[in-house]
C-alpha positions as CSV (number, residue, x, y, z in Angstrom):
1,M,116.3,111.5,117.5
2,T,119.6,109.9,116.7
3,T,120.8,110.2,113.1
4,P,121.1,106.7,111.6
5,S,123.9,105.4,109.4
6,K,121.7,103.7,106.9
7,L,118.3,104.8,105.5
8,L,115.3,103.0,104.0
9,Y,112.5,105.0,102.4
10,G,109.3,103.1,101.6
11,F,108.6,99.4,101.3
12,P,110.3,98.0,98.2
13,P,109.6,94.4,97.1
14,Y,111.6,91.9,99.2
15,E,113.1,90.5,96.0
16,L,114.6,93.8,95.2
17,H,115.8,94.8,98.7
18,Q,116.0,92.9,102.0
19,P,115.8,95.4,104.9
20,S,118.4,95.1,107.6
21,R,118.0,95.9,111.3
22,D,120.4,98.9,111.1
23,E,118.3,100.7,108.4
24,A,116.1,103.4,109.7
25,Q,112.7,103.7,107.9
26,T,111.9,107.3,106.9
27,S,108.7,106.9,104.9
28,P,106.0,109.4,106.0
29,L,103.6,106.5,105.6
30,A,105.2,104.5,108.4
31,P,104.0,105.9,111.7
32,G,106.8,106.6,114.1
33,S,109.5,106.7,111.5
34,Q,112.1,109.4,111.3
35,A,111.4,112.3,108.9
36,L,113.9,112.7,106.0
37,E,113.8,116.5,106.6
38,T,115.4,116.0,110.1
39,L,118.5,114.1,108.9
40,E,121.8,115.9,109.1
41,P,123.4,116.7,105.8
42,A,126.3,114.4,104.8
43,S,125.6,112.0,107.7
44,L,124.5,108.7,106.1
45,D,126.6,105.9,104.8
46,Q,123.9,104.2,102.7
47,A,120.3,104.5,101.5
48,A,117.7,102.5,99.7
49,V,114.6,104.2,98.3
50,L,111.4,103.1,96.7
51,A,110.8,106.3,94.9
52,P,107.3,107.8,95.0
53,P,105.3,108.0,91.7
54,G,104.6,111.7,91.7
55,V,107.3,113.8,90.0
56,V,107.5,116.6,92.5
57,E,107.3,114.2,95.5
58,R,109.9,111.9,94.0
59,R,112.4,114.6,93.2
60,Y,111.9,116.1,96.7
61,T,112.5,112.7,98.3
62,L,115.6,111.9,96.2
63,A,117.1,115.4,96.9
64,L,116.6,115.0,100.7
65,V,118.2,111.5,100.6
66,L,121.2,112.8,98.5
67,R,121.6,115.7,100.9
68,A,121.7,113.4,103.8
69,L,124.3,111.0,102.3
70,K,128.0,111.4,102.8
71,P,130.0,112.1,99.6
72,G,130.8,108.7,98.1
73,A,128.0,106.9,100.0
74,E,125.8,104.5,98.1
75,L,122.2,105.1,97.1
76,T,119.9,102.5,95.5
77,A,116.7,104.0,94.1
78,M,114.0,102.0,92.5
79,A,110.5,102.4,91.2
80,P,108.0,100.4,88.9
81,K,108.7,101.3,85.3
82,D,105.2,102.7,84.8
83,R,105.2,104.7,88.2
84,G,108.4,106.8,87.8
85,G,111.0,104.1,87.2
86,S,111.5,105.1,83.6
87,R,112.5,108.7,84.7
88,L,114.7,107.8,87.7
89,R,118.0,107.7,85.8
90,K,117.5,111.1,84.2
91,E,116.3,112.7,87.5
92,L,119.4,111.4,89.4
93,E,121.7,112.5,86.6
94,A,120.2,115.9,86.8
95,F,121.3,116.1,90.4
96,G,124.9,115.4,89.3
97,C,125.0,111.6,89.9
98,Q,126.6,109.0,87.7
99,V,124.0,106.2,87.4
100,E,124.3,102.4,86.9
101,E,120.8,101.2,85.9
102,S,119.3,97.7,85.9
103,A,115.8,96.2,85.7
104,K,114.1,93.5,87.7
105,R,110.4,92.5,88.4
106,H,109.1,95.4,86.4
107,H,111.2,97.9,88.3
108,R,114.0,100.2,87.2
109,I,116.9,100.1,89.8
110,C,119.5,102.9,89.9
111,H,122.8,102.6,91.8
112,V,124.7,105.8,92.5
113,E,127.5,107.1,94.7
114,R,126.7,110.5,96.1
115,P,128.9,113.1,94.3
116,A,130.8,115.7,96.2
117,D,128.8,118.4,94.4
118,L,125.1,118.1,94.0
119,I,123.1,120.1,91.4
120,G,119.6,121.6,92.0
121,I,118.7,119.8,95.2
122,D,117.7,123.1,96.9
123,Q,115.2,123.8,94.2
124,A,113.8,120.3,94.3
125,I,113.4,120.5,98.1
126,A,111.7,123.9,97.8
127,E,109.2,122.6,95.2
128,G,108.2,119.6,97.3
129,S,108.0,121.3,100.6
130,P,104.7,122.2,102.4
131,R,103.0,125.3,101.2
132,V,99.6,127.1,101.3
133,S,97.3,125.9,98.5
134,G,93.7,127.0,98.2
135,G,94.0,128.7,101.7
136,L,95.2,125.5,103.4
137,W,98.6,124.1,104.2
138,S,99.4,121.1,102.1
139,Q,102.3,119.3,100.4
140,P,102.9,117.3,97.2
141,G,102.4,113.6,97.9
142,V,99.5,114.2,100.3
143,F,96.1,112.9,98.9
144,S,94.5,115.6,96.7
145,W,97.2,118.0,97.9
146,D,96.4,120.9,95.6
147,R,92.6,120.9,95.5
148,V,89.7,119.7,97.6
149,D,88.7,116.2,96.5
150,P,85.2,116.2,94.9
151,G,84.2,113.2,97.0
152,T,85.1,115.3,100.2
153,T,83.0,118.1,98.8
154,A,80.0,115.8,98.2
155,L,80.3,114.5,101.8
156,M,80.4,118.0,103.3
157,K,77.3,119.0,101.4
158,A,75.4,116.0,102.8
159,M,76.6,116.0,106.4
160,P,74.4,117.3,109.2
161,A,75.5,119.5,112.1
162,F,77.2,117.0,114.5
163,S,77.3,116.9,118.3
164,G,79.4,115.2,120.9
165,A,82.7,113.4,120.3
166,G,83.8,112.1,116.9
167,A,86.7,111.2,114.7
168,D,87.8,111.9,111.1
169,L,89.5,108.7,109.9
170,G,92.0,109.4,107.1
171,C,91.7,113.1,107.9
172,G,94.1,114.4,105.2
173,V,95.0,118.0,105.7
174,G,91.8,118.7,107.7
175,V,89.2,119.7,105.1
176,L,86.4,117.6,106.6
177,A,87.4,118.6,110.1
178,H,86.8,122.2,109.3
179,A,83.3,121.5,108.3
180,V,82.6,119.3,111.3
181,L,83.9,121.9,113.8
182,T,81.6,124.6,112.5
183,S,79.0,123.0,114.9
184,P,79.4,124.4,118.4
185,A,77.8,121.2,119.7
186,V,80.9,119.1,118.8
187,T,82.9,118.6,121.9
188,R,85.9,116.7,120.6
189,L,87.3,115.6,117.2
190,R,90.1,113.1,116.7
191,L,91.9,113.5,113.4
192,I,93.8,110.4,112.3
193,D,95.9,109.8,109.2
194,I,98.7,107.4,108.3
195,D,100.6,110.1,106.3
196,R,102.7,112.2,108.6
197,R,102.7,115.1,106.1
198,A,98.9,115.2,106.1
199,V,98.8,115.3,109.9
200,D,101.4,118.0,110.1
201,C,99.4,120.1,107.7
202,A,96.1,119.4,109.5
203,R,97.7,120.7,112.7
204,R,98.4,124.0,111.0
205,N,95.0,124.1,109.3
206,V,92.7,123.2,112.2
207,D,93.3,125.6,115.0
208,D,90.6,124.5,117.4
209,P,91.0,123.3,121.0
210,R,88.4,120.6,120.4
211,A,90.7,118.9,117.8
212,D,93.5,116.5,118.5
213,F,95.7,114.7,116.0
214,A,97.3,111.2,115.6
215,W,99.8,110.0,113.1
216,A,98.5,106.4,113.0
217,D,96.8,103.7,110.9
218,A,93.1,104.7,111.2
219,T,92.1,101.1,110.6
220,N,93.4,100.0,114.0
221,A,93.3,103.2,116.1
222,P,92.1,102.6,119.7
223,L,88.8,104.4,119.5
224,E,85.5,103.7,121.3
225,G,82.3,105.3,122.5
226,L,82.2,108.0,119.8
227,D,79.0,109.8,118.7
228,F,80.0,110.1,115.1
229,V,82.7,109.2,112.5
230,V,83.3,111.0,109.2
231,M,85.6,109.7,106.5
232,N,86.5,109.6,102.8
233,P,88.4,106.3,103.0
234,P,91.2,105.6,100.6
235,F,90.9,102.8,98.1
236,H,94.5,102.6,96.9
237,E,97.2,100.7,98.8
238,A,100.8,100.5,97.6
239,G,99.6,102.3,94.5
240,W,97.0,99.7,93.5
241,E,93.2,100.0,93.8
242,T,91.6,97.8,96.5
243,K,88.2,97.7,98.1
244,A,89.7,95.9,101.2
245,L,91.2,99.1,102.6
246,G,87.9,100.9,102.6
247,Q,86.2,97.8,104.2
248,R,88.8,98.0,107.0
249,F,87.9,101.7,107.5
250,I,84.2,100.8,107.8
251,Q,85.0,98.1,110.3
252,A,87.1,100.5,112.3
253,A,84.4,103.1,112.3
254,H,81.8,100.6,113.5
255,Q,84.1,99.6,116.4
256,A,84.7,103.2,117.4
257,L,81.0,104.2,117.6
258,R,78.7,103.8,120.6
259,K,75.3,102.2,120.0
260,G,73.2,104.8,118.2
261,G,76.3,106.6,116.9
262,S,76.5,107.5,113.2
263,L,79.0,107.0,110.4
264,W,79.0,109.5,107.5
265,M,81.2,108.4,104.6
266,V,81.6,109.0,100.8
267,A,82.8,106.5,98.2
268,N,83.2,106.2,94.5
269,L,80.1,104.7,92.9
270,H,81.9,101.5,91.7
271,L,83.1,100.6,95.2
272,P,80.8,97.9,96.7
273,Y,80.8,99.0,100.3
274,E,77.1,98.2,100.9
275,G,78.0,94.6,101.4
276,V,80.1,95.6,104.4
277,L,77.9,98.4,105.8
278,E,74.6,96.6,105.9
279,P,75.6,93.5,108.0
280,L,77.4,95.7,110.5
281,F,75.0,98.6,111.1
282,A,71.4,98.7,112.2
283,R,70.4,101.2,109.5
284,V,72.2,102.3,106.3
285,Q,70.9,105.2,104.2
286,R,72.3,106.3,100.9
287,H,72.2,110.0,100.1
288,E,72.3,111.4,96.6
289,A,75.7,112.9,96.0
290,G,75.7,113.4,92.2
291,G,78.6,112.7,89.9
292,A,80.8,109.7,90.6
293,Y,80.1,109.5,94.3
294,K,77.7,108.1,96.9
295,V,77.3,109.2,100.5
296,F,76.3,106.8,103.2
297,E,74.8,107.5,106.7
298,A,75.1,104.4,108.8
299,R,73.6,104.1,112.3
300,K,75.0,101.6,114.8
């Protein structure tokens, strides 16, 4: 892949940054985008970054961007004040940058020129890189990266032994897929996630010829005729809670299934997914999951 001259990471509000055609998107949440890790050091003329909220992920991202910039090249980094923005200046200064800071639309915006000598970027990159956690490959920034999500655990306890062809929508690093593939009657499992990092980790974690992987938006993946779908759908989009995302996952699962096929999913108790499941599926059964979760079996 050709190294771009300008970089955009993430999807900042249009009022804060207007993307140009010559900016290459590098967010791992934009399927098909170029990975920051593949950019040549000191190759970029300019970069704009909507910094991630997690401390380790944010420092990793900023360090990779700074490494890719030419000395003297401009970086504009921004984040909501309550989601990392208040720490941006100090983090950039710790890398050796001189920072000009402003505020707009509840965001902190930092302008820097990449110094000739950077401080501590190798450590930040090492801390944010993929690693084995709990026996599985994962990476800071991936959903529930350092532990198995309790909702996923609840779903695995309730799931039956599957057979035929299926899909794991929003597969994460492959925890659910491991459980599904313990059944020898499963012939094929499609793992789909919008996060490139999760898909890369899932490829390393799920070593099974019946599994294949897609870095894609699970809500519009071209699937049909499946015997089963499993999922722990996300309910945050752009950092904010929304029931609409989970509803789109349910609609995608319904479209992917053959008549008589089954959806098994877990959700937090407060999310009103019954109103979407019941009109779409012929039968919906709720299984006791305990704690803050509910598990649904829906038959098409």
